[in-house]
N, C-alpha and C positions, 0 to 999 in steps of 0.2 A: 397697386389697388386694384381691385377686380369690379366689374358691374355691379355685382350686388352688394359691394359694401361702399361702393356710390352712390347707391339708389337710397341704400339705409340711410347715411350722413345725410343727404337731400331731404327726406324724409322727417328723421330725427330733426332737423333744423327747421324744417317747416312748420313740426309742431312747435319748436319752445318759442316760433317768429309768431304763429296767428293761435295758437290753440291754449298755451300756456299762462294764465293769469296771474300768477306768485310770484311776489318780490319775494331776491333773495338782497342782504345787503352787501353793499362791495361788489357785485357783479350784475350786469343788464343783460336776463335771459334771449331779450330778443337781441340782441348785438351775437351772442354767442349761437344764435340760430339763424343769423346771417352770414355767420361766418363759416359754419358745415356746412348750408348750402352753398359756400361758393366753394368750398375743399370738395365737395360729394361733385358738385359740377366739373371741375377743373381735373379731377379724376377719373371721373367718367369721358371728358374729352381727350385726356392722356391713353386710356387704356382703348379708348375705340380707335384713336390713330394708330396706336402699336399695335391693334387684332388686325388692322385692315393691312398693315404693312411685313403684315409675319403672312398673310393669304396669297401674295404675289409669288411668281414662281418666272423664270425665264428659263425661256427653253432655246436651244441657240443649235441651229443645223447646220452641219457641213457639207458642202457639195466634194461628191465622190465619195460618200458615207454608204455605205450598207447595213439597214436595221432588219435583223434577221428575230424573226419569231419563234422557230424553230430550229435548231440543228440542222441546217441543208436545206435550209426554204427559204431562202432571199424575201424579201417584200421590195416592193418598189422603191424608186428614188421620190422623196418629196420635193 
């Protein structure tokens, strides 16, 4: 689930929970709103955790390796 979809579910759940006054037989719209907000929040947290872990980059430096910027011109060791 993407961030936009999560925010949409949270907004839709909030509308059902606090703005809708209609009643439907056999279903409680307030409970559906709470469920949608919980699912949207869980999706948002999951997406942010996964998004944060994708941005991490591991750089490994080995001693004695020469990094070359252009052919024949070595740069200093780190």
